Structures are given as structure tokens and as C-alpha cells.
Backbone as CSV, one residue per row, in Angstrom:
resi,resn,N_x,N_y,N_z,CA_x,CA_y,CA_z,C_x,C_y,C_z
1,MET,113.485,29.603,64.672,114.170,28.362,64.958,115.443,28.177,64.049
2,ILE,115.322,28.416,62.963,116.913,28.484,62.613,117.833,29.316,63.405
3,GLY,117.752,29.890,63.407,118.127,31.071,64.186,118.473,30.140,65.551
4,GLN,117.959,29.515,66.193,118.293,29.027,67.616,119.021,27.745,67.258
5,GLN,119.105,27.288,66.113,120.163,26.012,65.539,121.317,26.452,65.060
6,ILE,121.365,27.766,64.509,122.862,28.033,64.382,123.294,28.673,64.962
7,VAL,122.440,29.082,66.436,122.872,29.523,67.487,123.930,28.376,68.504
8,THR,123.112,27.469,68.296,123.325,25.878,68.897,124.534,25.560,68.479
9,ILE,124.566,25.516,66.933,125.807,25.007,65.945,126.911,25.701,66.312
10,LEU,127.175,26.538,66.462,128.005,28.130,66.661,128.645,27.316,68.484
11,ALA,127.943,27.258,68.919,128.478,27.087,70.435,128.987,25.936,70.496
12,VAL,128.497,24.538,69.911,129.048,22.970,69.826,130.282,23.399,69.386
13,ALA,130.345,24.179,68.076,131.664,24.046,67.161,132.722,25.319,68.083
14,VAL,132.284,26.351,68.624,133.142,26.841,69.821,133.707,25.682,70.850
15,GLY,132.889,25.436,71.445,133.147,24.508,72.469,134.001,23.535,71.915
16,ALA,134.002,23.210,70.591,135.180,21.772,70.404,136.462,22.374,70.141
17,VAL,136.461,23.789,69.445,137.621,24.485,69.478,138.601,24.688,70.675
18,MET,137.904,24.956,71.593,138.212,25.485,72.584,138.704,24.132,73.692
19,SER,137.990,22.707,73.460,138.226,21.919,74.067,139.615,21.327,73.322
20,PHE,139.618,21.384,71.962,140.791,21.267,71.205,141.689,21.823,71.373
21,LEU,141.551,23.361,71.943,142.970,23.691,72.042,143.341,23.553,73.413
22,GLY,142.746,23.548,74.567,143.097,23.323,75.562,143.704,22.068,75.949
23,THR,143.338,21.588,75.156,143.780,19.717,75.315,145.595,19.519,74.628
24,PHE,145.240,20.010,73.195,146.652,20.273,72.698,147.960,21.430,73.816
25,THR,147.239,22.382,74.260,148.387,23.032,75.372,148.727,22.380,76.155
26,ILE,148.057,21.762,76.799,148.151,20.358,78.009,149.207,19.537,77.819
27,GLU,148.953,18.642,76.554,149.552,17.856,75.412,151.084,18.414,75.492
28,GLU,151.017,19.336,75.027,152.130,20.233,74.654,153.309,20.440,75.711
29,ARG,152.520,20.874,77.056,153.455,21.053,78.295,154.005,19.709,78.633
30,ARG,153.380,18.620,78.343,153.540,17.330,78.764,154.498,17.012,78.197
31,ARG,154.360,17.007,76.746,155.888,16.206,76.066,157.004,17.365,76.426
32,LYS,156.758,18.492,76.854,157.851,19.275,76.812,158.918,18.806,78.156
33,ALA,157.576,18.567,79.278,158.292,18.218,80.148,159.070,17.164,80.386
34,ASP,158.097,16.202,79.500,159.153,14.830,79.098,160.320,15.180,78.682
35,ARG,160.388,15.445,77.673,162.183,15.906,76.683,162.577,16.334,77.964
36,SER,162.198,17.787,78.329,163.237,18.329,79.667,163.817,17.313,80.731
37,ARG,162.648,16.139,81.394,163.402,15.213,82.206,164.200,14.506,81.033
38,GLN,163.980,13.737,80.065,164.611,12.915,79.356,166.150,13.662,78.829
39,TRP,165.816,14.963,79.014,167.568,15.923,78.497,168.235,15.975,80.093
40,SER,167.547,15.970,80.876,168.516,15.994,82.343,169.154,14.638,82.817
41,GLU,168.310,13.845,82.370,168.815,12.482,82.922,170.007,12.015,81.993
42,LEU,170.053,12.499,80.484,171.250,12.303,79.603,172.167,13.133,79.963
43,GLN,171.959,14.518,80.671,173.118,15.168,80.890,173.758,14.474,81.910
44,LEU,172.841,14.325,83.168,173.122,13.538,84.631,174.357,12.415,84.252
45,GLN,174.208,11.715,83.279,174.646,10.303,82.870,176.223,10.896,82.453
46,ALA,176.096,11.729,81.365,177.184,11.886,80.463,178.259,12.768,81.781
47,TYR,177.594,13.605,82.807,178.401,14.337,83.697,179.204,12.939,84.532
48,SER,178.403,12.184,84.869,178.803,11.685,86.063,179.950,10.487,85.272
49,LYS,179.894,10.094,84.056,180.687,9.145,83.306,182.023,9.753,83.234
50,HIS,181.835,11.269,82.956,182.796,12.113,82.894,183.700,12.547,84.389
51,LEU,183.015,12.513,85.820,183.923,12.516,86.552,184.194,11.564,87.228
52,MET,183.833,10.092,86.927,183.848,8.982,87.226,185.182,8.739,86.301
53,ASN,185.390,9.322,85.166,186.548,8.600,83.790,187.874,9.642,84.429
54,ALA,187.108,10.842,85.093,188.330,11.540,85.538,189.020,10.917,86.772
55,GLN,188.487,10.879,87.788,188.609,10.189,88.937,189.467,8.481,88.438
56,ARG,189.601,8.154,87.540,189.767,6.418,87.382,191.548,7.229,86.858
57,VAL,191.348,7.707,85.897,192.661,8.434,85.042,193.767,8.672,86.449
58,VAL,193.071,9.911,87.448,194.026,10.078,88.387,194.899,9.353,89.233
59,ALA,193.834,8.100,89.541,193.664,6.951,90.659,194.725,6.247,90.135
60,ILE,194.662,5.845,88.594,195.978,4.914,87.707,197.361,5.946,87.850
61,THR,197.360,7.106,87.542,198.214,7.891,87.478,198.727,7.798,88.564
62,ARG,198.019,8.048,89.836,198.432,8.184,91.451,199.633,6.953,91.852
63,THR,198.823,5.531,91.134,199.476,4.209,91.422,200.594,3.996,90.564
64,LEU,200.771,4.492,89.168,202.180,4.724,88.311,203.201,5.595,89.639
65,VAL,202.840,6.820,89.625,203.728,7.676,90.082,204.298,7.284,91.080
66,LEU,203.105,7.031,92.252,203.685,7.510,93.740,204.129,5.770,94.422
67,GLY,203.158,4.460,93.465,203.245,3.266,94.127,204.642,2.481,93.650
68,LEU,205.228,2.798,92.669,206.860,2.215,92.312,206.746,0.731,92.194
69,PRO,206.090,0.778,90.962,205.432,-0.713,90.644,206.711,-1.212,89.587
70,SER,206.628,-2.672,89.615,207.778,-3.395,88.910,207.961,-2.952,87.460
71,GLU,208.610,-3.298,86.641,208.427,-2.912,85.485,207.271,-3.334,84.320
72,GLU,207.241,-4.556,85.176,206.384,-5.388,84.249,204.590,-4.790,84.624
73,ASP,204.848,-4.940,86.087,203.207,-4.062,86.393,203.216,-2.194,85.922
74,SER,204.242,-1.806,85.689,204.421,-0.590,84.994,203.892,-0.420,83.728
75,ARG,204.176,-1.381,82.922,203.621,-1.590,81.265,202.328,-1.863,81.481
76,ARG,201.875,-2.435,82.411,200.658,-3.359,81.978,199.355,-1.732,82.711
77,ILE,199.752,-1.238,83.879,199.461,0.116,84.452,199.466,1.048,83.681
78,HIS,200.585,1.024,82.641,200.983,2.316,81.761,199.052,1.985,80.326
79,ALA,199.116,0.598,80.023,198.054,0.354,79.164,196.938,0.429,79.978
80,GLU,196.517,0.531,80.883,195.246,0.630,81.531,195.269,2.339,81.772
81,LEU,196.426,2.871,82.056,195.746,4.675,81.810,195.745,4.783,80.164
82,GLU,196.257,4.586,79.581,195.954,4.824,78.294,194.470,4.517,77.628
83,SER,193.925,3.629,77.986,192.822,2.832,78.314,191.321,4.043,78.752
84,ALA,192.166,4.606,79.979,191.526,5.209,80.567,191.278,6.264,80.075
85,HIS,192.481,7.171,79.691,192.303,7.888,79.426,191.694,8.606,77.717
86,MET,191.863,7.471,76.980,190.589,7.121,75.678,189.373,7.683,76.385
87,GLU,188.984,6.987,77.192,187.547,6.850,77.707,187.035,8.379,78.280
88,ARG,188.023,9.024,78.889,187.687,10.493,79.583,187.585,11.035,78.316
89,ASN,188.534,11.204,77.613,188.473,12.311,75.965,186.946,11.928,75.341
90,MET,186.475,10.426,75.575,185.173,10.482,74.978,184.352,10.737,76.025
91,SER,184.364,10.630,77.011,182.888,11.398,77.894,183.296,12.672,77.895
92,VAL,184.496,13.534,78.215,184.462,14.755,77.793,183.434,15.463,76.290
93,GLU,183.770,14.606,74.982,183.035,14.814,74.291,181.219,14.848,74.656
94,HIS,181.061,13.971,75.052,179.467,13.740,75.681,179.090,15.025,76.423
95,VAL,179.858,15.522,77.575,179.619,16.938,78.180,179.837,17.766,76.922
96,ARG,180.442,18.059,76.420,180.754,19.073,75.433,179.017,19.428,74.545
97,LEU,178.330,17.817,73.941,177.661,17.895,73.291,176.143,18.643,74.011
98,LEU,176.307,17.627,75.206,174.768,18.088,76.134,174.859,19.280,77.042
99,ALA,176.067,19.943,77.415,176.121,21.053,78.627,176.233,22.007,78.319
100,PRO,175.991,23.076,79.169,175.979,24.602,78.547,177.481,24.913,78.797
101,PRO,177.947,26.159,78.450,179.104,26.590,78.404,179.766,26.623,79.635
102,VAL,179.109,26.975,80.973,179.292,27.031,82.522,180.225,25.674,82.306
103,ILE,179.379,24.310,82.122,179.742,23.305,82.625,180.987,22.629,81.739
104,VAL,180.868,23.263,80.131,182.172,22.670,79.586,183.393,23.460,79.933
105,GLU,183.111,24.701,80.266,184.191,25.385,80.970,185.036,24.137,82.281
106,ALA,184.215,24.019,82.958,184.399,23.186,84.458,185.050,21.883,84.061
107,ALA,184.418,21.376,82.888,185.365,20.065,81.986,186.638,20.560,81.995
108,TYR,186.645,21.765,81.397,188.136,21.720,80.711,189.245,21.737,81.735
109,LEU,188.365,22.937,82.660,189.542,23.025,83.560,189.954,21.537,84.460
110,LEU,188.629,20.746,85.000,189.359,19.231,85.323,190.327,18.635,84.359
111,ASN,189.732,18.663,83.142,190.655,17.738,82.190,192.224,18.258,82.756
112,ARG,192.596,19.618,82.093,193.827,20.216,82.201,194.736,19.884,83.503
113,SER,193.916,19.772,84.855,194.523,19.545,85.797,194.435,17.675,86.015
114,VAL,193.804,16.879,84.873,194.053,15.510,85.060,195.582,15.554,84.603
115,TRP,195.597,16.272,83.221,196.626,16.324,82.416,198.059,16.711,82.950
116,GLN,198.115,17.669,84.045,198.850,17.736,84.461,199.578,16.923,85.741
117,LEU,198.470,16.389,85.928,198.913,14.746,86.757,200.190,13.804,86.220
118,GLN,199.228,13.895,85.295,199.957,12.701,84.030,200.802,12.706,83.739
119,ASP,201.252,14.268,83.527,202.872,14.671,83.045,203.983,13.720,84.425
120,PHE,203.443,13.366,85.255,204.794,12.876,86.218,204.226,11.203,85.796
121,ALA,203.473,11.011,85.254,203.316,9.394,84.804,204.125,9.195,83.451
122,ARG,203.928,10.396,82.286,204.664,10.345,81.261,205.562,9.997,81.387
123,GLY,206.135,10.656,82.500,207.691,11.197,82.706,207.884,11.969,82.302
124,GLU,207.513,13.051,81.754,207.686,14.576,81.546,208.008,15.669,82.489
125,LEU,207.607,15.164,83.832,208.363,15.936,84.866,209.115,14.834,85.676
126,GLU,210.472,15.612,86.371,210.860,14.504,87.611,210.261,14.568,88.591
127,TRP,210.314,14.017,89.462,209.099,13.834,90.942,209.895,14.883,91.628
128,ASP,208.506,15.457,91.917,209.015,16.380,92.939,207.136,16.600,93.808
129,GLU,207.519,16.289,95.327,206.249,16.156,96.058,205.522,17.261,96.358
130,GLN,206.541,18.402,96.406,205.418,19.667,96.354,204.927,19.813,94.924
131,ALA,205.557,19.610,93.646,204.772,20.000,92.704,203.702,19.384,92.303
132,TRP,203.603,17.720,93.018,202.636,16.773,92.724,201.556,17.216,93.785
133,ARG,202.054,17.514,94.841,200.537,18.329,95.487,199.881,19.441,95.311
134,ARG,200.394,20.019,94.691,199.860,21.351,94.265,198.730,21.222,93.170
135,ARG,199.545,20.300,92.225,198.476,19.455,91.226,197.390,18.914,91.987
136,TYR,197.552,18.030,92.398,196.574,17.108,93.234,195.864,17.654,93.322
137,GLU,196.470,19.098,94.602,195.367,20.106,95.202,194.373,20.983,94.215
138,GLU,194.950,20.917,92.773,194.335,21.902,91.766,193.361,20.525,90.966
139,PHE,193.591,19.554,91.123,192.647,18.728,90.559,191.670,18.864,91.637
140,THR,191.748,18.624,92.868,190.502,18.492,93.849,189.711,19.653,93.502
141,ARG,190.300,20.812,93.511,189.558,22.434,93.274,188.828,21.881,91.755
142,ASN,189.020,21.805,91.031,188.613,21.603,89.653,187.084,20.460,89.809
143,LEU,187.656,19.697,90.400,186.794,18.385,90.408,185.836,19.101,91.228
144,PHE,186.256,19.282,92.174,184.618,20.542,93.065,184.183,21.523,92.321
145,GLY,184.878,22.327,91.496,183.922,22.885,90.713,183.219,22.379,89.582
146,PHE,183.560,21.847,88.836,182.658,20.656,88.123,181.510,20.009,89.002
147,GLU,181.880,19.824,89.592,180.146,19.065,90.544,179.687,20.218,90.755
148,LYS,180.492,21.262,91.523,179.140,22.760,92.163,178.071,22.562,90.886
149,ALA,179.123,23.018,89.523,178.945,23.243,87.961,177.544,22.212,87.785
150,ILE,177.513,21.349,88.079,176.681,20.067,87.725,175.353,20.309,88.118
151,ARG,175.649,20.616,90.035,174.508,20.390,90.843,173.828,21.781,90.376
152,ALA,174.374,22.941,90.063,173.604,24.525,89.967,172.763,23.769,88.759
153,GLU,173.506,23.552,87.399,172.210,23.504,86.208,171.395,22.461,86.402
154,LEU,171.811,21.440,87.191,170.617,20.843,87.371,169.798,21.179,88.313
155,GLU,169.878,21.798,89.084,168.990,22.393,90.087,169.033,21.531,91.223
156,ILE,169.626,21.065,91.696,170.307,20.488,92.911,170.485,21.029,93.969
157,PRO,169.349,20.991,95.066,169.595,21.870,96.326,170.446,21.473,97.111
158,GLY,170.920,22.457,97.541,172.036,22.126,98.995,173.236,22.157,98.483
159,GLU,174.154,23.019,99.292,175.277,22.881,99.209,176.228,21.768,99.338
160,ILE,177.479,21.162,98.707,178.105,20.022,98.834,179.738,20.973,99.868
161,PRO,179.674,20.056,100.874,181.218,20.250,101.057,182.327,20.165,100.531
162,TYR,183.512,20.974,100.776,184.634,21.130,99.889,185.380,19.579,99.869
163,PRO,185.751,19.012,99.707,186.314,17.670,100.000,187.521,17.336,101.257
164,PRO,187.607,16.935,102.331,188.663,17.205,102.783,190.123,16.834,102.300
165,ARG,190.999,16.896,102.839,192.618,16.837,102.221,192.580,15.240,102.306
166,PRO,193.271,14.890,101.630,193.706,13.373,101.743,194.870,13.055,102.752
167,PRO,194.644,12.041,103.146,196.092,11.675,104.219,197.137,11.907,103.819
168,GLU,198.624,12.416,104.648,199.928,12.362,104.101,200.190,11.308,103.356
169,TRP,199.518,10.125,103.697,200.542,8.657,103.013,199.853,8.608,101.836
170,PHE,198.587,9.429,101.411,197.911,9.534,100.462,198.734,10.224,99.080
171,LEU,199.266,11.488,99.366,200.404,12.108,98.337,201.605,11.908,98.436
172,ARG,202.479,10.658,99.146,203.736,10.548,99.333,203.906,9.642,98.704
173,LYS,204.914,9.560,97.975,205.722,8.651,96.878,206.135,7.207,97.906
174,HIS,205.816,6.158,97.567,206.009,5.270,98.357,207.308,4.465,98.103
175,THR,208.518,4.377,99.058,209.712,3.824,98.857,210.179,2.464,99.499
């Protein structure tokens, strides 16, 4: 009689331990999946913000370099460029904190090509249409490289096409 009670008690105890371990394992997996999802969302936000900031800096730079703004407009646009430049600097820091090395390297290449375009806006380079075109094409390559690295890291399926060349008027200085 006592032997059967001991066996029953042991069976209940083993069942309780097994149930606890099973529940614990399932909950731990769920927590890890939730953290991974949150991490991916943070990464995507940081990457997207940096992409937008880099493109904004280049758009403002293009306006300064190609648009021939008035002196008053030029001062306003330079201030806007400085603000956009600071936002891009901050956004790359978020990328550095959240991204694996391959994406950080792609972000650095993108930043370098943005800086090289800004050389024209800062007056560090004399206007040369061919140099502008080469630097703009390098920016496009590095932007595409950053996008591809992000998609690979986040395991987004499918290939994206290389961006088309901009129309001639887009790269030509307005006179």
C-alpha cells in the first residue's frame, strides 16, 4: 500500500517537473522570438531613417550645386543642409549600434559618397560636370549596396533592381 502511494507521488512529481520544464522551454522560445522581432523592427527603423537622411542630404546638395539659388536662398539652403547633415550623422550612429559589421561598412561607404557630393556644395571643388556625375553614380551604387545589405540581413526575399540612371536634366547644372 505505501509502496503504491510512493510510486503515485513520484509519478505526480515527475509529471509536474516535466510539465514545468516544457512550459518553461516554450515560454523561453516565445520570449526570444519576441526579442528578435523587436530587434528587427529597431534595426529596420534605424536603417530606413539613415537611408532617408542620406537621400535628403544629397537632394539638398543637388539643389545647391545644380540649381543656382539666389544668395538669400543659398544661405537658407546651406542651413538646411547643415541640419540634414547632422541628422544623417546621428542616424549613422544608430546604425552602428544596431547593425552587424557588413551593414556598418555599407553605411560608411554610403556616407563617404554623400560627403564627396557635399564637397561641391561646400565650395571645396570647382564645378566639373563629369566629376559630379561620377560621384553621383558612386552615391547611387553605395545606396543600392546599403539597401541590398539591409535586405540580406533582415532576410527579405527577392532581388531589387538596380536604380535606373537619372535623366540628363537631373544631373546637369541649371544656367
